[in-house]
C-alpha positions in Angstrom: 38.1 5.3 -34.5 36.3 8.6 -35.1 33.3 9.4 -32.9 30.6 11.9 -33.7 28.6 12.8 -30.6 24.8 12.5 -30.6 24.6 16.3 -30.6 26.9 16.7 -33.5 25.2 13.9 -35.5 21.8 15.6 -35.0 23.2 19.0 -36.2 24.9 17.4 -39.2 21.7 15.6 -40.2 19.8 18.9 -40.0 22.5 20.6 -42.1 22.5 17.8 -44.7 18.7 18.1 -44.9 18.8 21.9 -45.1 21.4 21.8 -47.9 19.5 19.0 -49.7 22.6 16.8 -49.4 21.3 13.8 -47.4 23.4 11.5 -49.6 26.6 13.3 -48.6 29.0 12.7 -45.7 31.6 14.6 -43.7 35.2 14.8 -45.0 37.9 15.4 -42.4 41.2 16.8 -43.8 44.5 18.2 -42.5 44.1 22.0 -42.8 47.6 22.9 -41.5 50.0 22.4 -38.7 50.2 24.5 -35.6 51.6 24.5 -32.1 49.3 21.8 -30.9 49.9 19.5 -34.0 47.7 18.9 -37.0 44.8 21.3 -37.5 41.7 19.7 -39.0 39.1 20.9 -41.4 35.6 19.6 -42.1 33.6 19.8 -45.3 30.5 18.1 -46.8 31.4 15.6 -49.5 29.3 13.5 -51.8 31.8 10.6 -51.9 35.3 9.8 -50.8 38.3 11.1 -52.8 40.7 8.7 -54.3 42.7 7.1 -51.5 40.3 8.1 -48.8 39.1 5.8 -46.0 35.4 5.7 -45.1 33.6 4.8 -41.8 30.2 5.5 -40.3 29.7 7.1 -36.9 26.3 7.7 -35.4 24.6 7.5 -38.8 27.0 9.9 -40.5 29.4 8.8 -43.3 32.9 10.1 -42.6 35.6 10.3 -45.3 39.3 10.9 -44.4 42.6 11.0 -46.1 44.6 7.9 -45.3 47.6 10.2 -44.7 46.1 11.2 -41.4 44.5 7.9 -40.5 46.9 7.2 -37.6 46.5 10.7 -36.2 42.7 10.5 -36.0 42.2 7.2 -34.2 40.5 8.7 -31.2 39.1 11.9 -32.8 35.8 13.2 -31.5 33.5 15.6 -33.3 31.1 17.5 -31.2 28.8 20.5 -31.6 28.7 23.4 -29.1 26.2 26.2 -28.7 27.0 28.6 -25.9 27.5 32.3 -25.2 30.6 32.4 -27.3 29.0 31.0 -30.4 28.1 27.7 -32.0 29.7 25.2 -34.3 31.5 21.9 -34.7 34.6 21.3 -32.7 37.2 18.6 -33.1 38.9 17.0 -30.1 41.9 14.9 -30.6 43.3 13.5 -27.3 46.4 12.3 -29.1 47.4 15.8 -30.3 50.9 16.9 -29.3 53.0 19.9 -29.7 54.2 19.8 -33.2 56.3 22.9 -33.7 58.5 22.9 -30.6 57.3 26.3 -29.5 58.4 27.6 -26.1 54.8 28.0 -24.9 54.0 24.3 -25.0 54.0 22.6 -21.7 
């Protein structure tokens, strides 16, 4: 279902240690809706919220709202560090144009 790359898992483990939250996991949530579909957000969470699903990927606990379960079946979380900056990125190959805007192909 959700894949966390080796690079992202390593960075998340460092972050959890730095924040003294090694018992926490990563929560994925719908943060809005844009031209390319659902926009996702990430936050550290100690436990799942009521009604959340939970899985493990690459040694990281992941919590997610069951409302978006079907939309995140092939989601991949990676970490980039390049000349433009660094941070976690979310790739969803199933994303589609959600708003019907004229600039979508």
